[in-house]
Every structure is written in C-alpha cells, then in structure tokens.
N, C-alpha and C positions, 0 to 999 in steps of 0.2 A: 870360729869360721863356719860352722855348720848352720848357725841360726840364719844368716842371710840367705843361704840356699833354700832352707825350709820356707822362709818368708816369701822368696821369689816364686817357689812352686805353689804356695798357697794363693798368691796373687794371680798366677796363671790359671789355676783351677777355678777361682772365683770369676775371673774374666770370661772363661769358657761357659760357665753356668749362666752368667748374665746375658751373654751373647745368644745363648740358646733360648733363654726366656724371651728376650726381645724379638728374636727371629720368629718365635711362635706367635707372638702378639701381632707382628707385622703381617704374617700369613693370614691370620684370622681377620685382620682389619681390611685386607684387600680381597677377601673372598667375595664372589659375586652374589647378588640377591637372586635366589632361584624363584622364578615366577612361572606359574602355569596359567594359561589362558584358555577359555572355552572356544573362542573363534579367532580367525585371522584379523577381524576388525579390531579386536583388542590387542592382539599380538603385535601387529605392525606398529602400533602407537607405543607400546611398552619398549619394543626394540629400539625405536628411534629416540625416545625420551631417555631411556636408560643407557643406551650405548654399551660401552664395555663394562658398565657397572652391574649389568643384569645378565642372567642366563634364562632365556625364554623357551618354554616348551608349550606348543599348542595342541589341543586335543582334537577338535573337529576339523577334518580336511575342508579347505575353502570352497571346493566345488560341490560339497555334499550339503543336503538340507539339514540344518541343526535339529529340526523337529523329528526327523527320521533316524537320527543317530543313536546307536546303541552303545552305551558305555561298556568298555571291556576291562578285564582285570588289570591289564597293563596301564590303563588310565588311572586306576586307583593307586598304582605304584608311583605314578608321576606325582600324585598329590602327597604321597608318603615322603617323598624326597624334597618337597618344595617348602619355601618360606611363605609364599603368597599365591593365592588362587583368585583370579579375576574372571567373573562371568557376567552375562547380561541378566538384568532383572527378570526377563521373561523366561529364563531357563531354570526357574526354581524347581519345577517338577523333575526335569532331566537330571539335575545334580542336587538331590535332596540332602538334607542334613544327615540322614542315616547313611547315605552313600559316602558323603564326605567323612563322616565319623569312621567308616570302615577303613580309611587310610591310616587310622591310628597314629595321627601326627598332631600331638597337642600344641606344637609350635606353629601350626599352619594358620595363617590369617586369611579368612575368606571374605571377599567383598563383592557384592552384587551391584553392578553399575546400571542404574535405572534411568536411562536417557531415552526420551521419546523422539520419534521421527526416524527417518532413514539415514543411517550413518554414512551413506555415500554422498550426501549433500554437504557442502562446505561448512555451513553453520553448525551442523550436528557434529561434524568431524572436529571442529575447533572446541566445541563443548566437551566432547569426549576426551580430547587431549588435556584440557584443563582439569577434568575430574580425575583422570588417570595420574596426572602429575601430582595432584594433591595426595593421592593414595601412596604413591611411591615416596613422597617426602615424609609422610607420616610413618611409614614402615621403616624407612632408611633415612632418618633425619640428618645423619652426618654427611650425606651426599645431596642434600636438598638443593643447594645452589647449583650444582651441576645439572640436576634434573630440570630445574627452572630455566636454565640457560638453553638447554636442548629443546625444551618445550616451546620457548619463544622462537627459536629458529624453525621448528616444525610448523608453528602457526603462521609464520611469515611465508613459508613454502605453500601452505594451504591457501592463504589469501592471494598469493601470486597466481596460483593455478586457477583459482576462482575467477580472477580478473581476466586471465587469458582466455578461459573457456567462454565467459560471458561475452567477450568481444567477438568471438567466433559465432556464437549463437545469435547475437544481435543482428548479424548480417542475413539471417534467415527469418522468414515469416512463419515461425513455428506455431503461433497461436491459431493459424488458419488450417493447420494439419490435424485432422481428427484421427485419434488412435484408440485402440483398446489395449489395456495393460494388465499384466499379472498383478494381483493386489499387493504383493510384497514389494513392488517397484513403484507404486503410486506416488509416494513422496518424492522420489528422485525424478520421475518422469514429469511431474508437475513443476519441479524446479527448473527443468530445461525449457519450459514454456509450451510444450506440446499440449494440445487440447484432448484430455481424456474423456471419451464418450461413455465408456463402461470399463469396469475392472472385473476380473474373473479369478477364481481360486485355483487350487492344484488340480491335476488331471483327474483324480478320483471324485472330484466334485462336479466335473463337467459331464453331466448326464445328457443323453440325446435331446431332452427337452430344453435344458439350459443352453446347450450349443445352438439349438434352433432359435431361441430367443435372442441370443447374442448376435447370430447371423442376421436376423431380421433388423435388429437395432443398427448393426453395422451398415446394412444396405440403406436404411432410412436416413442415417447420419453421414453417409459418404465416408466411411472409415477407410483409410488407405494404408494403415500400418498396424500390425499386431506386434506387441512387445512381450516376449516371454522372459521368465526369470530362470537362469541357469540352475539355481539351487532348489527351487520348488517345482521344477518340471520344464525342461528345455523344450519339450514338444507339446506342452499343454494347449497352446493356441494354434497348433498346426492345422487342425481340421477347420477351425474358424477362418484362418487365412486362405485355405484352399477354397472354401465356399464363397468367400468374398473376392477371390482372385486378386489378393493384394500382397504387398511386401510383409515379411515377417523377420524380426531379428530377435536375438537372445542377448540379454544383458546380465551382468553379474552384480550381486549385492555384497560381495566379499572380495577384498584384495586377494589375489592368487587364484581366483576362480578360473581365469584363462592363463595361458602361458605368458610369462614375462610381465605379470601384473601384481607383483608382490607388495607394492606400496599403494597407498590410496591414490596418489597422483597418477600412477601408471594404470590403475584399475579404472579411474574415472575417464582418463584419456581414451581407453579402449571402448568404453561405453559410448562416449560422445562420437568417436570415429564411426561406430556402427550405426548410430542414429543419422549422422550426416550423410553417410554413404547410402542409407536406405531412402532418405527423402530426396536424394539426387536422382534416383531411378525414374 
C-alpha cells in the first residue's frame, strides 16, 4: 500500500518541476526587446511599430541639438542594459565604437540608420519606418508578423496625414512667399512649397557680415518670413527678422520638441499650424 503513495508523490514533484520550467520559458519568451534610441525621430517609430513588444529608452532630449549633446555615464548604462541600439548614420562621432564598447554589453546589437533627407517629411518618415521595421524583424524574428502589421498601420497614418496637410497647403499660394530658413529645416520647408531665398546656419556662424548679407538679400528678394529651427538655435534668425521687419517662426525637426507633439503626426501638425498662422498675418 505504500508504493502508490510514493508513486503519487513522485508524480506531484515531477509536475511541479515541469510547471516551474515551463513557467520560466514563458517569462523569457514574453520579455520585451530593450531598445535604446539616439533621438525621438527613431524612438517614436520604434514605440509604434514595436508596441508592447518593446521597451524604448531615448538618449537625446527632443528639444536639444544632437550635435551639442554630451554623452553622460548614465547613457552608457542604458546601453549596458539594452538589446538593440539605433542611431542615425550622421551620429558616428558622437557615439563612437569605443564609447559603445565601454557599455561592456557583448549582446548589444548596434545599427546606424543612414537615411538621407529631412525625417519630418512624409516620404522620409515612411522610409525610416520601413528600415526600422526590417531591423526589429531581424533582431526579434519571432515577432516579425506583429511588427510588420504595426508598421503597415503606421504608414497608413503617415500617408493619411500627408494627404490631409497637402490639401490644406494647396489652398495657399506658398510658392509666391519668399522665406529664409535655418539650413537644418530646408528639406521640410521645401516640401511645404514655400520659396526659400537663402538658408543660414546656427547662431555661432552668423557673424555681423553674414547677417548683413542675409539682410541685403532679404530686402532685395522681398523676404516676408524667417524660419528658425528649435534644435539648432531658436533665436538664430531673430536679428535678421528684426532688420527686415518681417514675421519669424520656430519649427521643430524632432517629435516632442514642443509640448504635446510626441508623435510625427502631432509634430508636423504643429509645424504646419505655425506656418499657416504666420503667412496669414
């Protein structure tokens, strides 16, 4: 009569062991892919394509100039805890291989996304979505179908926003409006249809001589709007606008640069709103 009891106890113990092992496998299988991004341009795409499958940590604040950002020890720790690090191709010097190696994370996959053009324009945003989706599918292939489905929905949203904005802009004679723009915004401003007479760099490049030349050009070409870039110097064109006695606006090249603009759609809406309000003056 003792053998059945021993047998039953053995079965119960074995069941507990198997349940424990399966439970551990399920936890590992449902863990999120930890992704570190260099800017909000990349982060907001990863968040929307990855959904609840990813955990995203961004390094450079969206209102700050990436070129003037200083990497801190805490940023290295973010890389030490990550599975994937996504950065722009033009950020090679800022995030060097030596810096990445200092995170001492042999399991970290580093991918530089080398996409030309201004990411605030719809076509580049779609291109970036495609490339980031491919990367996520390669790194986490078991969830590739979910990533692809979310990416398709995101691209539909981008195309819908593009059509909506183009319909609004088509009502305005933007090509007849002469503007000067911060050079970091040229691609986006051209996409809107505004006529760029001249572009200028950051504040430290605007010497008195450069400003005088820009002012002279502005007067000769009847410039009525100066467009500054939030990230590269929100007041860079202020003196030029004052000399020309014309309107001046500040646009953002990154989602989240202004309040309540955490997605590309909200960020581009804010930029377009500022342009339309300025030309209505």
